N, C-alpha and C positions, 0 to 999 in steps of 0.2 A: 247728558247724552240722551238723545231720542231713542225710544224703544225700537230695536231691530229684531225681527223674527225670521227664521229660515222658512221659506214658503216651498213646500213640496211641489207646488204647481209650477213655479218659475225656476226651481232648483237653485235659489240663491237667497241671501239675506235681503230683507226689504224693510224700509221704515214703516212702522205700523201706526195707523190712525184709524179709528172707527169710521164706518160709512155714515153713521148718524150721530153727528156731534160728539158727545162724550160717552155714548152708550155702546158697549161692545156686545154683539150678539154671538154667543159662543155655544156651539153644539159639540158634545163629546159622546162618542159611541159607548154605550153602557154594556153590561154583561148579558150573556144568554144564561138564564137562570135555571140550569138543569143540574148543576153541581156547584160546589163552592168555588168562588174565584180564587186563583192561586197567586202567589207573590209575584210571578211574572206579569200577570194582569195588573196587580197593584203598583208595579213599577210605573206603568203607563198612567194610572190614576194619580199617583203622587206627582209625576212630572206635569200633568195637567193642573194639579193643585198649585204647583209653583207658578205656572203660567197665570192662573187666576189671581193669585196673591200679588204677582208682579203687575198685572193690569190695575189692580186696586191701588197698589203703591204709586202708580203713575196717575192716580186721580181719575181713572175711568170708572164708570158704572158698568157692571157686568150682568147681563141676563144670560144665565147658564142653564142649559137643558141637557139632561142625560137620560137616554131612553133605557127602558127595560125590555129586552127581547124575551118575551114569554110564549112565543109561537113562531113557527116558520123557518127556524135555523136548522137546516138539514145537516146530516153527518158530513157531507162533502160539499165544498163551496160551489161546485158546478151543478147544483140542483139535483143531486142524486143521494140515495140513502134515506134513512128514516129521520123524522123530526126528533131532535135530540131530547126534547122534554117528554114527548110521548114514549120514547124508548126508555128513558130513565124511570118514568112512571110505571111502566110495565115491569121493569126489573125490581122496583121497590114495592110493587103491588099497592100503589097509591094513585090518586087521581092526578092528571097532568096539572090541574089547577093547584092542588096542594103542593106538588113539587115546586112549581114556579114561585108560589108565595113563600114557601119555606126558604128557598135559596135567595130570593130577593131580600128577605128579612136578614139573613146572615150577611149578605153583601153590605147592606146599610150599616149593620153593627160593626163590620170590619172597617168600613170607611171612617166611622166615628173613632174607633180604636187608633187608627192611623192619623187622626186629626186632619182629615181631608174635609175641606169646606163643602157642605152639601150643595147640590144643584138647586136652582130655584124650583125646578119641577122634574119629576121622574115619570114621564108618560109611559104607559104600558102599551105594547103593540096590540094586545087583545081588546083594549078599550078604544082603539082608533081604527077599527075595521072599516067603518063608513068612509073615513077620510082616504083610506088606501084604495077602496073601490072607486071613489070619485077620481082619484089621480090616474088609475088605470084606464078609466073611461075617457079621460082627456087624451091619453096616449093612443087609445084605440081610435078616437075621432080623427087624430092627426096621422093615422095609418102607420104607427110605429109598432103595432102588435100583430101577432098571428097565433093561431090555435094549433095545438098538437093534442094527442090523445091523453096527455097527462097535465096539460095546463095552458095558460096564456103566456106567451113569451115576447120579450122585447127584441126587435130586429136591429142589431147593432150596425149592420151595413147601411141602414138608413140615417144613422146619426154620424155626420162627417167628422166630428171631433172626438169620436170614441177613443178612449185610452190616453187622454192628455196627461194623466198622472204617471203612466208607465212608459209612454213614448217608444223608445228603441227596443224595449223588452217585449212589446206587444206581439211581434212576429213569432218569437220563441214560445210565448204563452199560447198563441193560436195553435201552433204545431203540437204542443203538449196536450191540448184539449180535444184533439180529434177522436181519441178513443171514447170520449163521452158524448159524441155528437148526437147519436140517436136520431130523433125526428127534428132536431134543431136545424135551421137553415144555415147557420154559421156557428163555428166553434165557440165564440164568445157570447152568443145570445144567452139571455138569462130569464128565469121565471119571474113573472109578476104575480101570477095566481096559480096555485097548484090544486088540481082536483083531488078530492078524497078518493082513496082506493075503493073500488067497487066490492072487493071481497071482504072488507071490514070497515066498521064505523070508527072514525077517529073521535077522540074525546073533545078535541078543539077543532070545530069546523063551522062554517057559516054559509048561508045562501048568498049567491051573487048573480049578476046578469049572465055569467058564463057557466054556472053550475056550482054545486056545493063543494066547498074546499077551504083553503086557507091562504094567506098572503105569502109571497116570497120574502126572503130576509131583507133584500135591499129596499123594496118599496116601503117598508115600515119606517125606516129612518127618514126617507124623503118626505113622506106624508106628515110625520110628527114634527120634523124640523120646520117644514113650511107652515104648519099650523101655529107653532109657538114662536117662531123667529121670522117667518116670512122670507122674501127675497129682498135683499142680499144678506147672507150670513157673513159675519166678519171672520170668524175662525171656526173651522171644523177639525176636530182632533180625534186621534185614535192611535192604535199601535201600527207598526210598519206592516203587519200582516193584513191590515185593513186596506192598504193601498190598492191591491187587486185581489179579489174582484169587487169587494164591497164598496169602497169609495169611488172606484172607477164607474161602477154601475149607478151609484147615487147621482153622480154628475150627469151621466147620459140621460137617465129617465127624467130628472128634474129640469134640465135645460131643454130637453125635447118637448116636455109638456108646456113650458111657459115661454120658451124662446129667449130666456134671460140667463145671465150668469148665476150660478147656484151659490158658490162660496168664494171669498176673496183669498183667504189664507188657509192652507192645509198644514197641520202640524202632526208629525208622526214620531212616536217614541220607539226607540230601538228595543230589541229583545233582551230579556234576562236569560243568560245561558247557564246551563249546568254542565260543566265540562266543555265539550265541543258541540253540544247540542242545545238548541233553544228549549227553554222550559215550556211545557204545554201539556194539556190533558191528552191530546192525541199522541204525544210522544211518550206518555206513561211515566213522566218524571215530575209531575206537578207537586209542589210543596205549598201547603196552605198556611194561613196565619195561625190557626189553632195548633198546627204542628210546631211552629216556632215557640208559641206560648208553653206548650207541653214540655219543651226542652229548657224552659227557664228564661227565655228571652221575652222582652216587652215589644209590642208592635212598633213603638217609636224607635227601637234599635234598628229595625228594618228600614224605617223612614230615613234615618241618618245614613244607613248603608247605601241607599239609592243616590245620595248626594256625592258619592265617590266617583261618579262618571257623568259626563254631559248626556243629556237626554237623547242625543243623536248618535251616541256611541254604544256599542254592545257592552253589557256588564256581566261579569261572571260571578255567580254565587258560590260561596263556600261557607261552611260553618266557622272556619277560622276567620274569614273576612267579617262575618257577622259579629264574632266575638270582639274583634278590633273596633267595629263600629259601636258596639255597646260601650266599650271603654271611652270612645270619643264623645258619645252623647253624655255619659255620666260625668266626664271631665267638664263639659259645659254646665251641666247641672250643679256640680260642686262649686264651680267658680261663681255661678249666679247666687247660690245660697250663701256663700261665704262673703260676697262683696257687698259693701254698704252702698246705698244710693247717694252718691256724693258729687254729682256734676254741678248741682246748684251751689255747692260750697266753693267750687272752683271759679265761679264768675264767668267773665268773658273768655278766659282760657279754656274752661270746660266746654263752653258752647262751641268754640272754634274747633276743638278736638272732635266733638260730636258731629258737627257739620261736615268736617273733613271725612270722617268715617262714613257718614251717610252718603256722601257723594261718590266715594270710591266703591262702596258696597253696591249701591244702586246702578252705577255704570256697568259693573260686571253682570248684574242681572239683566240689564237692558241690552246687553250684547248677546242676544239669542239665549237668554236664561242660563248663563254660565254659572251655575250654582257651585261647582267645585272651586272656581276662581273667587266667587263671593265669599265662600267659607274660608278660603285662604286669607282674604283681607281681614276677616273677623279675627282669625287667630293671630295675625300679625299685630293688630291693635291690642289684643288682649295680652300678648306677650310683654308689651310695654306698659299697659294700663290695666292690670288685673282687677282693680277695684272699681271698675266702672260698670255698674249694672245696666245703665241706660243703653249702652252699645248692644248688649245681649238682648235686651227687650226689643230694640228696633229690628235687629237681625231676625229675631224669632217670629216677627210678623210674617216673614217669608219662610223661615225654616220650619215653623209649625211644630216645634219640639215641646211646646207647653212648659217652658222652663219656669214660669211663674205660677204654675198650677199644681205642681206636685205637692204631696203632703208636707206640711211644715216640719213634721217629726221624722221625715224620711232619713235625714242624717242628723242625729242629736248634736248639740253644741259640744258635748263631752268628746265626741269622736272628732269633730272639726279641730278642737283645741289640741287633742292628742296627735292628730296628723300634722299640724303646724309644728309642734314640738319635735316630732320625728324628723321633719324636714331640716330643722335647725341642727339636729344631731348628724344628719347625713352630710350637711354642708361642711361640718368640721371632721367628717370621717369617723364619727363615733358609732361604728357599725353595730356594736354589741347593744348599746342603749337604743338605737333605732330599731333593731330587730325585736327587742323586748316590748317596745311600744306597739309594733305591728301585731305581736302575739296577744297583747292586751286588748287591742281592737277586735281581734278575731274572737276572743272570748265573749266580747260584748255583741257579737253578731255581725261584724263588718270586716271586710277584707280590703286592705290598702295595697293597690297595685301601682308600681312605678312605671311610668311611660315617658317617652321623650318630651311630652308636653307638661309633665308634672304628675303628682300623685292622683290617682282616681280611687274614690271610695265606693265600694260595691257592697250592698246589703247581701248577706249570706242567706239563701233561701233554704 
């Protein structure tokens, strides 16, 4: 089955092929490094990792760029409020540079813990000021810009295709933006370059043809994606909160500057919700990865939890759901550790089984990254063929649960043998003997939990 991806631009699934032979040019919006990224952010990054792994599975080469926004992201998306990094630096009594580097480092450490494949390059906005100024100059030359007392703005009325990602919603967005109009000509106009306040000196500011200041949030991604990927990008990805205004404005300024299409496919991951509210720093309900670890969970428990919903569907977080995901992940780990590698011994029959699984699993992934359905295929095969390590290894190229990399002594043979014996007692309803073996395992530091899919062995912390 050919790879199909939902394109936010066309609002439908489309067959995907790279614009340049077998190389996919993939840009993913990275973090604004003023605080730790939360698990809602990481839901998006995990979904993008599934996309990248699926592209590789389909034998595409992937050139992957993820930016680091270390300047210019203001408190409010409509170019008002204070720079988030400058504000955090003042609150912590540190330099803006130290704040951005600290949280960039933590972000990359969390990516590694979640087994997310790193981008080929993580360009920083502060290291590409020259490229951003040059892009603004192009827009100025083509008369897409105008000046106000606080910056240089893009005139959206002059770009006829403005809002192609939001279409019917644009009218309502314009109405909701009038309170922030200020000196802007149109409600949806956005800043390309902001002037430094005259009453105070910013920590992060640069000279420009228009005055000392700093770049707008949107121009950063356009300049860096153009430098490292050029036109045309195959896939541009981010969370649904990026659709407007960030991605909408990226399209406008990039296509206005060059007169060519900016990106072919737009992929957007839905929110992670906490109760009825989406998780976010501005909502005050953000949960970070270190909080999960402090409660005894492993980062890969959260990765497995993300697989419980399709990337285009909202996902509700709860501690109980995370506990269930931990059991699911440990179940796969237990099966992998307990299973011999025996496909080779099965000859043609084993190969036929593996090829059948590979086709079904890949077809689900190729249907717009349907990871819940792909996982269901894996469990269906494991239910009938529990001793086949190769199936798990193939699936884990996508799942990224590092099933073959955990410590070999994570579950001792003694505990595995004890668990098997306990299952034999349970089958013949010898509950007293089964309970005694569970207590024995507990004394040795392991808890045996019974689930619909079979026993799960969990190390007691």
